C-alpha positions as CSV (number, residue, x, y, z in Angstrom):
1,X,8.6,93.7,80.1
2,X,9.4,95.1,76.7
3,X,10.6,98.6,75.8
4,X,10.5,100.0,72.3
5,X,14.0,101.0,70.9
6,X,15.1,103.3,68.1
7,X,14.5,100.6,65.5
8,X,11.0,99.9,67.0
9,X,12.2,96.6,68.4
10,X,11.5,95.3,71.9
11,X,14.2,94.7,74.5
12,X,13.7,91.0,74.2
13,X,14.3,91.0,70.4
14,X,17.4,93.1,70.9
15,X,18.8,90.7,73.5
16,X,18.0,87.8,71.1
17,X,19.7,89.5,68.3
18,X,22.8,90.0,70.4
19,X,22.8,86.4,71.4
20,X,22.9,85.1,67.8
21,X,25.2,87.9,66.6
22,X,27.7,86.9,69.3
23,X,27.7,83.4,67.9
24,X,28.1,84.7,64.3
25,X,31.2,86.8,65.4
26,X,32.7,83.8,67.2
27,X,32.2,81.6,64.2
28,X,34.1,84.1,62.0
29,X,36.9,84.5,64.5
30,X,37.6,80.8,64.3
31,X,39.0,81.2,60.8
32,X,41.0,84.3,61.3
33,X,44.3,83.9,59.6
34,X,42.9,81.5,57.0
35,X,40.8,83.6,54.8
36,X,42.9,86.6,53.7
37,X,42.6,88.6,51.6
38,X,38.9,88.2,52.4
39,X,37.5,88.9,55.9
40,X,36.6,86.0,58.1
41,X,32.8,86.4,58.5
42,X,30.4,84.4,60.6
43,X,26.7,83.7,59.8
44,X,23.8,82.0,61.5
45,X,20.4,81.2,60.1
46,X,17.6,81.2,62.7
47,X,13.9,80.2,62.6
48,X,12.2,82.8,64.7
49,X,8.6,81.8,63.8
50,X,8.0,80.0,67.1
51,X,8.1,81.0,70.7
52,X,11.6,79.5,71.0
53,X,14.0,80.4,68.1
54,X,15.8,77.5,66.5
55,X,19.2,77.6,64.9
56,X,18.9,76.1,61.5
57,X,22.5,76.4,60.2
58,X,25.7,78.3,60.8
59,X,28.7,79.0,58.7
60,X,32.0,80.9,58.4
61,X,34.1,82.1,55.5
62,X,36.2,79.1,54.4
63,X,40.0,78.9,54.1
64,X,41.2,80.8,51.1
65,X,38.3,83.2,51.4
66,X,35.6,81.3,49.6
67,X,32.8,80.3,49.9
68,X,31.6,83.2,52.0
69,X,29.9,82.7,55.4
70,X,26.4,83.5,54.1
71,X,26.6,80.9,51.3
72,X,27.9,78.2,53.7
73,X,25.1,78.8,56.2
74,X,22.3,79.1,53.5
75,X,23.5,76.0,51.8
76,X,23.3,74.1,55.1
77,X,19.8,75.5,55.8
78,X,18.5,74.7,52.3
79,X,14.7,75.3,52.0
80,X,14.4,76.0,55.7
81,X,16.0,79.4,55.1
82,X,12.8,80.7,53.5
83,X,11.2,83.1,56.0
84,X,14.1,82.8,58.4
85,X,16.5,85.4,59.9
86,X,20.1,85.6,58.8
87,X,22.7,87.0,61.3
88,X,26.0,88.0,59.7
89,X,29.0,89.8,61.3
90,X,29.7,91.9,58.2
91,X,27.4,93.3,55.4
92,X,26.8,90.8,52.6
93,X,28.8,91.6,49.5
94,X,27.0,93.2,46.6
95,X,29.7,93.0,43.9
96,X,30.7,90.3,41.4
97,X,34.0,88.7,42.1
98,X,34.9,85.1,41.5
99,X,31.3,84.3,42.7
100,X,28.0,86.2,42.5
101,X,27.1,88.6,45.3
102,X,26.1,87.1,48.6
103,X,23.2,89.6,48.8
104,X,21.7,87.9,45.7
105,X,22.1,84.5,47.4
106,X,20.3,85.8,50.5
107,X,17.4,87.1,48.4
108,X,17.2,83.9,46.4
109,X,17.0,81.9,49.6
110,X,13.9,83.7,50.7
111,X,15.3,85.1,53.9
112,X,12.8,87.4,55.6
113,X,15.1,89.4,57.9
114,X,18.9,90.1,58.0
115,X,20.7,91.3,61.1
116,X,24.1,92.7,60.1
117,X,26.7,93.9,62.7
118,X,28.4,96.5,60.5
119,X,28.5,98.0,57.1
120,X,31.4,96.8,54.9
121,X,33.7,99.8,54.3
122,X,35.0,98.2,51.1
123,X,34.1,100.8,48.4
124,X,32.6,98.0,46.3
125,X,30.0,97.3,49.0
126,X,29.7,100.2,51.5
127,X,26.0,99.9,52.1
128,X,25.0,98.6,48.7
129,X,24.5,95.1,50.0
130,X,22.1,96.3,52.6
131,X,20.3,98.5,50.1
132,X,19.9,95.5,47.7
133,X,18.3,93.5,50.5
134,X,15.9,96.2,51.4
135,X,14.9,96.7,47.8
136,X,14.0,93.0,47.7
137,X,11.7,93.5,50.6
138,X,13.9,92.0,53.3
139,X,13.9,93.7,56.7
140,X,17.5,94.8,57.6
141,X,18.9,95.7,61.0
142,X,22.4,97.1,61.1
143,X,24.6,97.8,64.2
144,X,24.1,94.8,66.5
145,X,27.3,94.3,68.5
146,X,29.0,96.7,66.1
147,X,32.0,97.3,68.4
148,X,32.8,93.6,68.7
149,X,32.4,93.1,65.0
150,X,34.7,96.0,64.2
151,X,37.3,94.5,66.5
152,X,36.9,91.1,64.8
153,X,37.2,92.6,61.3
154,X,39.9,95.2,62.1
155,X,42.2,93.6,59.5
156,X,39.8,93.9,56.7
157,X,38.6,97.3,57.7
158,X,42.2,98.7,57.9
159,X,43.2,97.1,54.6
160,X,40.3,98.5,52.6
161,X,40.4,102.0,54.2
162,X,44.2,102.5,54.6
163,X,45.7,100.1,52.1
164,X,47.7,98.2,54.8
165,X,47.1,95.4,57.3
166,X,46.1,96.0,60.9
167,X,49.2,95.7,63.2
168,X,49.0,94.1,66.6
169,X,52.1,94.6,68.7
170,X,52.7,92.1,71.4
171,X,55.3,92.8,74.1
172,X,56.2,90.9,77.3
173,X,57.8,92.5,80.3
174,X,58.9,91.7,83.8
175,X,57.1,93.3,86.7
176,X,59.7,96.1,86.6
177,X,58.9,96.8,83.0
178,X,61.9,95.2,81.2
179,X,61.7,93.0,78.1
180,X,65.2,91.6,78.2
181,X,68.8,91.8,79.2
182,X,71.7,93.2,77.3
183,X,73.9,90.6,78.9
184,X,73.4,87.0,79.7
185,X,70.8,84.4,78.5
186,X,67.4,85.3,77.1
187,X,64.8,86.1,79.8
188,X,61.9,83.8,80.3
189,X,59.1,86.3,81.0
190,X,55.9,84.3,80.7
191,X,54.6,80.8,81.7
192,X,53.3,77.9,79.6
193,X,49.6,79.0,79.8
194,X,50.4,82.5,78.6
195,X,52.6,81.1,75.9
196,X,49.8,78.9,74.7
197,X,47.5,82.0,74.5
198,X,50.2,83.8,72.4
199,X,50.4,80.8,70.0
200,X,46.6,81.0,69.6
201,X,47.0,84.7,68.7
202,X,49.6,83.7,66.1
203,X,47.2,81.2,64.6
204,X,44.6,84.0,64.1
205,X,47.1,86.3,62.3
206,X,47.9,86.3,58.6
207,X,51.6,87.0,59.3
208,X,54.0,87.2,62.2
209,X,56.6,90.0,62.0
210,X,59.9,90.4,63.8
211,X,63.0,92.5,63.3
212,X,66.5,91.2,62.5
213,X,67.6,91.8,66.1
214,X,65.1,89.2,67.3
215,X,66.3,86.7,64.8
216,X,70.0,87.2,65.7
217,X,69.3,87.1,69.4
218,X,66.8,84.3,69.7
219,X,66.7,82.4,66.4
220,X,63.0,81.9,66.8
221,X,60.8,79.4,64.9
222,X,57.8,81.8,64.7
223,X,55.4,79.0,64.2
224,X,52.2,77.7,65.9
225,X,53.0,74.8,68.3
226,X,49.6,74.2,69.8
227,X,48.5,70.5,69.4
228,X,46.2,70.3,66.4
229,X,46.9,73.8,65.2
230,X,50.4,73.3,63.8
231,X,49.1,73.8,60.2
232,X,47.8,77.3,61.2
233,X,51.3,78.8,61.3
234,X,51.1,82.2,59.4
235,X,53.6,83.7,57.0
236,X,56.8,84.8,58.8
237,X,58.1,88.2,58.0
238,X,61.5,89.5,59.0
239,X,62.4,93.2,58.7
240,X,66.1,93.2,57.8
241,X,67.4,96.4,56.2
242,X,70.9,95.0,55.4
243,X,70.1,91.3,54.9
244,X,72.1,90.2,57.9
245,X,69.9,87.2,58.5
246,X,72.0,84.0,58.7
247,X,71.5,81.3,56.1
248,X,71.2,78.8,58.9
249,X,68.5,80.7,60.9
250,X,65.5,78.5,61.6
251,X,63.1,80.8,59.8
252,X,65.3,80.4,56.7
253,X,65.9,76.7,56.8
254,X,62.2,76.1,57.4
255,X,61.0,78.4,54.6
256,X,59.9,75.4,52.5
257,X,57.4,74.4,55.1
258,X,56.3,77.9,56.3
259,X,56.5,80.8,53.8
260,X,59.1,83.3,54.9
261,X,59.4,86.9,53.6
262,X,62.3,89.2,54.3
263,X,61.7,92.9,53.9
264,X,64.9,94.7,53.0
265,X,66.2,97.9,51.3
266,X,67.1,98.3,47.6
267,X,70.8,98.6,48.6
268,X,71.1,95.3,50.5
269,X,73.7,92.8,49.2
270,X,72.5,90.8,46.1
271,X,74.7,87.8,47.2
272,X,72.8,87.6,50.5
273,X,69.5,87.6,48.7
274,X,70.6,84.8,46.4
275,X,71.5,82.7,49.4
276,X,68.1,83.2,50.9
277,X,66.1,82.7,47.8
278,X,67.9,79.4,47.2
279,X,66.3,78.1,50.4
280,X,62.8,79.3,49.5
281,X,62.8,82.7,51.2
282,X,61.2,85.5,49.3
283,X,63.1,88.8,49.5
284,X,61.1,92.0,49.1
285,X,63.1,95.2,48.5
286,X,61.8,98.6,49.5
287,X,63.1,102.1,49.8
288,X,64.9,103.1,53.0
289,X,63.9,105.8,55.4
290,X,66.2,108.7,56.5
291,X,68.3,106.4,58.6
292,X,68.7,103.8,55.8
293,X,66.3,101.3,57.4
294,X,63.2,99.7,55.8
295,X,60.5,102.4,55.5
296,X,57.8,100.7,57.5
297,X,54.8,102.6,56.1
298,X,55.8,101.5,52.6
299,X,56.4,98.0,53.8
300,X,52.9,97.7,55.3
301,X,51.4,99.1,52.1
302,X,53.2,96.4,50.2
303,X,51.9,93.7,52.5
304,X,48.4,95.2,51.9
305,X,48.7,94.8,48.1
306,X,49.6,91.1,48.7
307,X,46.4,90.6,50.6
308,X,47.7,90.5,54.2
309,X,45.1,91.9,56.6
310,X,46.5,91.1,60.1
311,X,50.1,91.4,61.2
312,X,51.1,90.1,64.6
313,X,54.4,91.8,65.6
314,X,56.6,90.0,68.1
315,X,59.7,91.9,67.2
316,X,60.6,93.3,70.6
317,X,60.9,96.9,71.8
318,X,62.9,98.4,68.9
319,X,60.5,97.3,66.1
320,X,57.5,98.1,68.3
321,X,58.8,101.6,68.9
322,X,59.5,102.1,65.2
323,X,56.0,101.1,64.3
324,X,54.6,103.4,67.0
325,X,56.7,106.3,65.7
326,X,55.2,105.7,62.2
327,X,51.7,105.6,63.7
328,X,51.2,102.0,62.5
329,X,50.1,100.4,65.8
330,X,46.4,99.4,65.8
331,X,46.4,97.1,68.7
332,X,48.8,96.6,71.7
333,X,49.0,93.5,73.8
334,X,51.2,94.0,76.9
335,X,51.9,90.9,79.0
336,X,53.4,91.2,82.4
337,X,55.2,88.1,83.6
338,X,54.5,87.9,87.3
339,X,57.3,85.3,87.9
340,X,60.0,87.5,86.2
341,X,60.9,89.8,89.0
342,X,64.1,91.8,89.3
343,X,65.3,90.8,85.9
344,X,66.4,92.7,82.7
345,X,67.7,96.1,81.7
346,X,66.0,96.6,78.3
347,X,62.8,98.6,78.7
348,X,59.8,97.0,77.1
349,X,58.2,100.3,76.1
350,X,60.1,102.8,74.1
351,X,59.4,106.5,74.2
352,X,57.4,106.6,70.9
353,X,55.2,103.7,72.1
354,X,54.7,105.3,75.5
355,X,53.5,108.5,73.7
356,X,51.2,106.4,71.4
357,X,49.6,104.6,74.3
358,X,48.0,107.9,75.3
359,X,46.1,107.8,72.0
360,X,45.0,104.2,72.3
361,X,42.0,102.9,74.2
362,X,42.5,100.4,77.0
363,X,39.7,97.9,76.6
364,X,40.4,94.7,78.5
365,X,42.7,92.7,80.7
366,X,42.9,89.0,81.3
367,X,44.7,86.9,83.9
368,X,46.2,83.8,82.3
369,X,48.0,81.7,84.8
370,X,50.3,84.0,86.8
371,X,50.6,86.4,83.9
372,X,48.5,89.5,83.1
373,X,47.5,90.4,79.5
374,X,46.4,94.0,78.9
375,X,44.8,95.1,75.6
376,X,44.7,98.5,73.9
377,X,43.3,99.5,70.5
378,X,43.2,102.4,68.1
379,X,40.0,104.5,68.7
């Protein structure tokens, strides 16, 4: 049975649209972390002329941000794209950059219908791509799986609307709510399966960010260690207001292999900067806040000017709370390690983050091995 919707489409066609849009979003998500400063978009070309729709081609924005997803999919479809439907997770661009607009490529391919998840908030596009398609006589439907598409494109959306990357804070805690111990060895809070999930989340970020406290306490590698995805390690960022980072820290000695940026203040020692830059670390100086620490809003704006769209913060409770205090948390991932019982004395959630959680929307939870992942996002 069919029911007419607001767009005059039947229930069956809406369900079909969602099915192909879900694929388009998934295709784009595969290349998250590889396409910045451009969004990682997914696209599917479908022949809907018969009783059973046929996928003709699919594509995703390529590493480095070009070519865009629409061009990849249309090139693969070739002449078959004429009269077909194009599903795309973000509005086709309408401005000239290093390549001509994707909207023009869609028109030239002879596509009959475009289903777009969301309008691109970039001021150079912002509905102009959809308008150009409609002017060319192409049927355009906007809003299919919009919530999922906004979540997939949160980095791009935040950068073009706020001038900074989207920030995802990840925290692990024991069942009693502790992230660590002030005395004794580092706590092992999560199991191997959960750790693999975290490494996949790293691979989908443009940058991993920690504070100097995490480097001094754990000397982390901050890379991706999933088999086959080692090359997906994002830029490593350390917030270090006084340049206390040791020259033999692993993020420093490995800076030639994985880019490492250190955010510090204008008053940090010049000698320490020279020692770091000699090993390939890039030191970025910013003004300090009222306490003399790196001003995080300014730091995130700087990362935005450099094209970073998604930051995955693994810096522990102190940095997470500072980000929350500055209203810079866009997503929160809280992992409860079920095997870590009765351990720790450092609370995972600081007061500012606890207050901020009241303003975030809880949207999912996932059991991974014995550990529980819970997800919040900015409304």
